[in-house]
KOLLO-110832 format. One line per 2 residues: their letters; for each residue y, x, z negated of C-alpha. Coordinates in steps of 0.05 Angstrom, whole numbers. Example, Ala and Ser with C-alpha at 12.3 -4.5 7.8 and 13.67 -1.06 7.14 Angstrom:
2
AS = -90:246:-156; -21:273:-143
***
This chain:
234
MS = 0:0:0; 48:57:-15
DD = 38:82:56; 58:13:83
IA = 120:12:40; 139:81:63
RV = 134:59:135; 179:-2:128
KP = 228:24:76; 291:48:110
ER = 313:119:100; 373:130:54
GE = 414:155:112; 395:94:154
TS = 415:46:97; 481:83:89
LK = 494:79:164; 480:4:166
GS = 527:-6:106; 580:35:140
RS = 574:-5:204; 577:-71:165
GR = 639:-48:128; 674:-27:192
RE = 656:-94:224; 686:-132:166
ER = 749:-89:168; 755:-103:243
RA = 746:-178:232; 801:-176:179
VL = 848:-142:228; 832:-195:281
VQ = 844:-251:231; 913:-222:216
AA = 926:-219:291; 904:-292:299
TA = 951:-312:242; 1009:-277:277
AI = 991:-312:342; 990:-379:307
RK = 1059:-366:278; 1084:-347:348
HG = 1050:-400:391; 1038:-457:342
PD = 975:-492:319; 951:-504:390
VA = 945:-429:402; 894:-406:454
ME = 842:-352:449; 881:-314:503
DI = 942:-314:458; 902:-287:400
AA = 869:-233:443; 937:-212:469
EA = 966:-209:399; 907:-166:377
GV = 912:-122:439; 840:-135:459
SK = 803:-176:511; 770:-243:497
PI = 701:-212:502; 720:-165:445
LY = 740:-225:402; 673:-257:415
RY = 639:-193:395; 666:-203:324
FQ = 666:-279:321; 609:-323:347
DK = 656:-374:376; 723:-409:365
AD = 695:-446:305; 676:-380:272
LY = 746:-353:283; 777:-418:257
MA = 736:-413:193; 756:-341:182
VS = 830:-356:191; 827:-419:150
EH = 789:-387:92; 838:-329:92
AT = 898:-377:89; 869:-424:37
AF = 846:-366:-7; 917:-339:-6
LR = 946:-407:-25; 894:-417:-79
AT = 906:-349:-110; 981:-361:-111
LL = 971:-429:-145; 920:-406:-195
RG = 963:-347:-217; 1014:-397:-242
LD = 965:-436:-285; 979:-421:-358
EQ = 936:-460:-406; 989:-453:-460
AD = 1047:-477:-417; 1079:-545:-425
PR = 1044:-592:-376; 1110:-611:-343
VL = 1127:-539:-329; 1057:-524:-303
LR = 1056:-584:-256; 1126:-570:-230
LV = 1105:-499:-213; 1041:-520:-178
ID = 1075:-574:-136; 1132:-529:-117
TY = 1086:-471:-99; 1045:-515:-53
LT = 1106:-546:-18; 1138:-477:-10
FI = 1075:-452:24; 1071:-507:76
QQ = 1147:-502:88; 1142:-427:101
EP = 1077:-431:141; 1080:-498:177
DL = 1041:-478:239; 988:-441:201
YR = 980:-501:156; 975:-548:216
FV = 924:-503:248; 880:-507:186
VR = 885:-581:171; 882:-608:242
RS = 816:-573:258; 829:-581:333
FP = 816:-507:349; 741:-503:338
DR = 695:-516:398; 642:-546:353
PV = 640:-584:287; 648:-537:228
QR = 599:-544:171; 650:-532:116
DP = 720:-560:108; 763:-505:79
VT = 818:-554:59; 770:-598:19
TN = 739:-536:-14; 808:-510:-32
NE = 830:-577:-61; 767:-583:-102
LI = 776:-514:-132; 849:-526:-150
AG = 834:-595:-179; 777:-566:-218
AL = 822:-513:-249; 875:-565:-267
AE = 822:-612:-296; 796:-556:-342
IF = 866:-543:-368; 881:-616:-381
RD = 812:-631:-409; 824:-576:-460
WL = 895:-602:-473; 871:-673:-485
GK = 815:-648:-529; 863:-610:-574
LG = 901:-675:-582; 837:-712:-602
MD = 841:-756:-541; 789:-780:-491
QG = 779:-726:-439; 744:-770:-388
GA = 806:-781:-346; 823:-708:-335
ET = 781:-696:-274; 799:-762:-241
WA = 873:-749:-254; 869:-678:-226
HA = 834:-697:-161; 880:-757:-151
GV = 942:-714:-163; 920:-659:-115
GM = 904:-711:-61; 971:-745:-70
VQ = 1010:-680:-65; 973:-660:-2
AA = 983:-728:31; 1057:-729:14
GD = 1064:-657:38; 1032:-674:105
WW = 1081:-731:114; 1141:-690:93
LE = 1123:-632:138; 1130:-678:199
RR = 1189:-721:177; 1233:-678:131
TL = 1273:-739:108; 1288:-705:42
SR = 1292:-635:14; 1232:-598:-13
EA = 1263:-599:-82; 1273:-674:-80
LR = 1201:-685:-57; 1177:-640:-112
DY = 1215:-679:-165; 1190:-746:-139
LL = 1118:-721:-139; 1127:-693:-208
MM = 1151:-761:-234; 1090:-795:-202
VL = 1040:-745:-228; 1070:-747:-298
GA = 1071:-823:-294; 996:-823:-284
LD = 989:-774:-342; 1033:-819:-384
GI = 985:-876:-369; 928:-837:-399
LQ = 969:-822:-460; 991:-894:-466
AN = 919:-916:-464; 908:-871:-525
QL = 969:-901:-559; 1010:-837:-554
ST = 1077:-826:-521; 1091:-769:-473
EK = 1140:-740:-523; 1087:-723:-574
PT = 1030:-686:-540; 1062:-619:-521
LR = 1028:-553:-535; 1094:-517:-539
PA = 1165:-527:-514; 1179:-514:-440
AG = 1197:-442:-427; 1260:-460:-388
PI = 1274:-481:-317; 1232:-454:-260
ST = 1271:-422:-203; 1262:-453:-134
***
C-alpha cells in the first residue's frame, strides 16, 4: 500500500507549483474584476464584455480563460462589491452604541454607497449581465448577513432590558428590506436629498422598534444602553 501512496502522492515541488499557479490565477482574476468595475463605472450597468476586455487591456478570449462565462464574471464582480459594502457597514456596528446612532450610521452608509456607485449598484441588482441563471444571489446573501448582524445586536439589547427577543430578527430583516427598496426608488427618482431620505427611513425603522417596545409596555426613552455619542457627520 505504501508503494501505491508513493505513486499517487504529488511531490512537494509539484504541490508548491500548483499552489503558486492557483495563487497567480486568483491574483489575475482580482485584477480583471477591478478592470470590470472600472468599465462599469465608465460605460454603465449595460457594459459589454468588449468594454471590460478593453479596460483590462486584454482580448475577450483571455477574459474567458479566467472566467467560465459572463455569469461567472458577474458573480465575481458582485461578490467583490457586496463584500466591500458589507465590510463598511459591519465596521460601524457597535454593540454598545445607542440604537438611534447605530441605525442612522447604517442607513447613511448604505445610501452613500449607492449614491457614489450608482452604476455598479445597478449592475449588481439588475442581474441582466449574466448569460445564464446564477445559482446565488449576492444581494440577498448580503442582506441576510447584514440583517443577521443587526438582529444579534438588538436581540442582546432587548435581552438586557428583560424584554421578549423574538421580534429582533423579524425587525432586522424587515428594516434591511425597507431601506434597500427605498434606496432603489430614490436612486432612480432623486426627489429628495440623501440626508432627507436617511432621516425619513430612520423615523420609520425607529417607529417599528418603538412598536416592539410599546408591546412590552416600555417607552423609547427608557431603553438606552448609553447616551448617544453625538451627531454623525454626513
